[in-house]
C-alpha positions in Angstrom: -36.4 84.7 7.1 -36.4 85.0 10.8 -33.8 84.9 13.4 -31.1 82.3 13.6 -33.0 80.5 16.3 -36.1 80.3 14.1 -34.0 78.8 11.2 -32.3 76.4 13.6 -35.7 75.2 14.9 -37.0 74.7 11.3 -33.9 72.6 10.4 -34.3 70.6 13.6 -38.0 69.9 13.0 -37.4 68.7 9.4 -34.5 66.5 10.5 -36.5 64.9 13.3 -39.5 64.2 11.0 -37.2 62.7 8.3 -35.1 60.6 10.6 -38.0 59.6 12.7 -39.7 57.8 9.8 -36.8 56.4 7.8 -33.7 57.1 9.8 -33.6 53.7 11.6 -34.0 51.8 8.4 -31.2 53.8 6.7 -28.8 53.4 9.7 -29.5 49.6 9.7 -29.0 49.4 5.9 -25.7 51.4 6.1 -24.3 49.2 8.9 -25.2 46.1 7.0 -23.5 47.4 3.8 -20.4 48.3 5.8 -20.2 44.9 7.5 -20.6 43.2 4.1 -17.9 45.3 2.6 -15.5 44.6 5.4 -16.2 40.9 5.2 -15.4 40.9 1.4 -12.2 42.8 2.1 -11.1 40.2 4.7 -11.9 37.3 2.2 -9.8 39.0 -0.5 -6.9 39.5 1.9 -6.8 35.8 2.7 -6.5 34.9 -1.0 -3.1 36.8 -1.4 0.0 34.7 -1.0 1.9 35.4 2.3 5.3 37.2 2.0 8.3 35.1 2.9 12.0 35.7 2.7 14.0 32.6 2.1 17.6 33.7 1.5 19.1 37.1 1.1 20.9 37.5 -2.3 24.7 37.3 -2.1 27.3 39.1 -4.2 28.4 37.4 -7.3 32.1 38.1 -6.4 32.7 39.1 -2.8 34.7 42.3 -2.4 37.7 42.0 0.0 40.5 44.2 1.0 42.5 45.5 -2.0 45.8 43.6 -2.0 47.9 46.3 -3.7 47.5 49.1 -1.1 45.3 52.0 -0.3 45.9 54.0 -3.6 45.9 53.0 -7.2 47.1 54.7 -10.4 47.5 53.9 -14.0 51.0 53.4 -15.4 50.0 55.7 -18.3 48.2 58.3 -16.2 49.2 61.1 -13.9 46.7 60.9 -11.0 46.0 58.4 -8.2 42.7 57.2 -6.8 41.1 55.3 -4.0 40.4 51.8 -5.4 36.6 52.2 -5.0 36.5 55.5 -7.0 35.1 55.3 -10.5 38.5 56.2 -12.0 40.3 53.6 -10.0 37.8 50.8 -10.8 38.2 51.6 -14.5 42.0 50.9 -14.6 42.7 47.5 -16.2 44.7 45.2 -13.9 47.8 45.1 -16.2 48.1 48.9 -15.9 47.6 49.3 -12.2 50.3 50.7 -9.9 49.6 50.4 -6.2 50.8 52.7 -3.4 50.5 52.1 0.4 50.3 55.9 1.2 49.4 59.1 -0.6 52.9 60.4 0.1 54.4 57.4 -1.9 52.0 58.2 -4.8 53.0 61.8 -4.8 56.7 60.9 -4.6 56.2 58.7 -7.7 54.9 61.8 -9.6 51.2 61.3 -9.3 48.6 63.9 -8.2 45.4 63.2 -6.4 42.3 62.8 -8.6 39.9 65.7 -8.4 36.8 63.6 -8.9 37.6 61.1 -6.1 36.1 62.5 -2.8 38.6 62.6 0.1 41.8 62.8 -1.8 41.7 66.6 -2.2 
């Protein structure tokens, strides 16, 4: 082995002789293959159905303002909830007791639910 310059010249000479004979043919062949592949991709893309949105789904039963108040409790329970908390949603309608304020619920003997965020 010689110096780095000698190795570089050897690589350059081999590259020039290899590319000089077949390089142009290889480049033309690669460009043709790439163009063919891109044409196939665009043809496959045209076959797919376009995406369209016709109508957004609506709720089965629209949720409105809770008619009873801001807080709900069970007649047989000891805690009160916001109506959208899991515990408040699970109370059957015949057992629901509604309160307009947290102070009214506390005055009736109910405590805030620990698993309902914002009541504590």
